[in-house]
C-alpha positions in Angstrom: 104.6 149.7 124.2 102.5 149.0 126.9 103.0 146.0 129.1 99.9 144.1 127.7 101.2 144.9 124.3 104.7 143.4 125.0 103.3 140.5 126.3 101.3 139.8 122.8 104.3 140.6 120.9 106.3 138.1 122.8 103.7 135.5 122.4 103.1 135.9 118.9 107.2 135.9 118.4 107.4 132.5 120.2 104.4 130.8 118.5 105.8 132.0 115.2 109.3 130.6 116.1 107.7 127.0 117.3 105.4 127.1 114.2 108.6 127.5 111.4 110.2 124.9 114.1 107.9 122.5 113.4 107.5 123.2 109.7 111.0 122.8 109.5 111.2 119.3 111.1 108.3 118.0 108.9 109.9 119.0 105.9 113.0 117.0 107.4 111.0 113.8 108.1 109.2 113.9 104.8 112.5 114.5 103.0 114.7 112.0 104.7 112.4 109.1 106.0 110.3 106.8 104.2 106.9 108.5 105.2 105.4 109.1 101.7 106.3 105.6 100.8 104.3 104.1 103.7 101.4 106.9 103.2 101.1 105.7 99.7 100.4 102.1 99.9 96.8 102.3 101.3 95.8 104.1 97.7 97.1 101.5 96.2 94.9 98.8 94.2 96.4 95.6 92.6 96.7 95.3 88.8 94.0 93.2 87.2 94.7 93.0 83.8 91.7 91.7 82.1 90.3 91.9 78.3 88.1 94.6 78.2 86.1 96.8 75.0 88.3 99.6 76.1 91.6 101.3 77.8 90.8 104.2 79.7 93.9 106.3 80.1 93.4 109.2 82.6 95.1 112.7 81.6 97.9 113.8 84.1 98.6 117.1 82.7 100.6 118.5 79.7 102.6 121.5 79.4 101.9 124.8 77.4 104.5 123.4 74.7 102.4 120.1 74.5 105.3 118.1 75.9 103.6 115.4 78.7 105.0 115.4 82.4 106.3 112.3 83.9 102.8 111.2 85.2 101.0 111.5 82.0 103.9 109.7 79.8 103.9 106.8 82.2 100.0 106.7 81.7 100.4 106.9 78.1 102.7 104.5 77.6 101.0 101.9 79.9 98.0 102.3 77.7 99.8 101.8 74.6 101.5 99.0 76.1 98.3 97.4 77.0 96.8 98.1 73.8 99.6 96.8 71.7 99.3 93.4 74.2 95.8 93.0 72.9 93.8 93.9 75.9 91.4 95.9 74.1 91.2 97.2 70.5 90.4 100.5 71.4 92.0 103.5 73.9 90.0 105.9 75.1 92.2 109.4 76.7 89.9 111.1 79.3 90.7 114.3 80.5 91.3 117.9 78.9 95.3 118.2 79.0 95.7 121.1 76.7 93.6 123.6 74.3 89.9 122.9 73.3 89.9 120.5 70.4 86.8 120.6 68.3 87.6 118.7 65.7 88.5 115.6 68.2 91.9 115.0 66.0 93.8 112.5 68.0 97.2 114.5 67.6 96.0 117.5 69.2 95.6 115.6 72.9 99.4 115.1 74.0 98.8 111.8 75.1 96.8 110.4 71.9 99.3 112.2 69.8 102.2 110.0 71.0 99.9 107.3 70.8 99.5 107.8 67.1 103.2 108.4 66.8 103.9 104.9 68.4 101.9 102.9 65.9 98.4 103.1 67.3 95.8 103.7 64.5 93.8 107.1 64.8 90.6 104.6 64.6 91.5 103.2 67.7 91.4 106.2 69.8 88.9 108.0 71.5 88.9 111.1 72.9 87.0 112.5 76.2 88.2 116.2 76.5 85.8 117.8 78.7 86.2 116.8 82.1 89.0 118.6 84.6 88.8 116.2 87.6 88.5 112.2 88.0 84.9 112.1 89.2 84.0 114.1 85.6 86.3 111.8 83.8 84.3 108.9 85.1 80.8 110.7 84.1 82.2 111.7 80.8 83.8 108.2 80.3 80.7 106.2 81.1 78.7 108.2 78.6 81.0 107.8 75.9 81.4 104.2 76.3 77.6 104.0 76.5 77.2 105.8 73.1 79.7 103.1 71.7 78.4 100.3 73.0 81.5 99.7 75.3 80.6 97.9 78.5 84.0 97.0 80.2 87.1 99.3 80.8 91.0 98.5 82.1 91.6 102.0 83.7 95.1 103.2 83.5 96.3 105.8 85.9 99.0 106.5 88.8 99.7 104.1 91.2 98.4 106.4 94.0 95.4 107.5 92.1 93.9 104.4 91.4 91.9 103.8 94.3 89.9 107.1 93.8 89.6 106.7 90.3 88.3 103.1 90.6 85.8 104.6 93.4 84.6 107.2 91.0 84.0 104.8 88.2 82.6 102.1 89.6 80.2 105.1 91.4 79.5 106.1 87.3 78.3 102.5 86.4 81.4 101.5 84.4 82.9 98.1 85.0 86.6 98.6 85.3 89.6 96.9 86.0 92.8 98.3 87.5 96.1 98.8 85.6 98.1 101.1 87.2 101.4 102.1 86.1 104.8 101.5 88.0 103.9 102.3 91.9 107.3 104.6 91.8 105.8 106.4 95.2 106.9 103.3 97.0 110.5 102.9 96.5 111.3 106.8 95.6 114.3 107.9 97.6 115.4 110.8 96.5 114.7 113.6 99.3 113.2 116.2 96.6 111.2 113.7 94.7 109.8 112.5 98.3 108.7 116.1 98.9 106.9 116.0 95.3 105.2 112.5 95.7 104.1 113.6 99.5 102.2 116.5 98.0 100.5 114.4 95.5 99.9 111.5 98.1 98.2 114.4 100.6 96.2 115.3 97.3 95.0 111.9 97.2 93.7 111.5 100.5 92.2 115.0 100.4 90.5 113.8 97.4 89.1 110.8 98.9 87.7 112.7 101.8 86.0 115.3 99.4 84.6 112.9 97.0 83.0 110.7 100.1 81.5 114.0 101.4 79.8 115.2 97.9 78.9 111.6 97.4 80.9 110.9 94.5 82.4 107.4 95.1 
């Protein structure tokens, strides 16, 4: 190996070592400090619970077996709670959570199925199952609301997801009031949960930037 090649290899080795050290330090800071708790706060929107024509619940994913993960379950329960308290006579579940649902049967949507099982009448449920991202949900929901003569919506989603969602729905011409679920992002203190929430929070910041660049909010 020539002197030049040896020098290059040493530089690469030092750079890699330094990079791994920085990565390890960053992971430790994320897991064992309240960094993610602080980063999540600017994404929050204060709840503005008002009676509306419809409660719009944004999907948060669904496992292959049909079970709802934490975010989806929290949003679903919040939407059902608001419905039973009389904030609206309709619940619209927005987003494709599983397999295509050509017959529009509520039980085939994981979130709607839970709502039906917990006493929400089938006729009170609307499904929007074409969208795969927040901006698409806003556009498709706006279209469905217009078709059903609905003008105002109480928007339900995760606390850290609310800011981007509100901007998208307002940009789509929907008058929305914020109904975030419990903001667990602000007080989580388990190291692994902090690591998980950090990914979700960073995704929201990246989404805000992307949506701004594309003119989606």
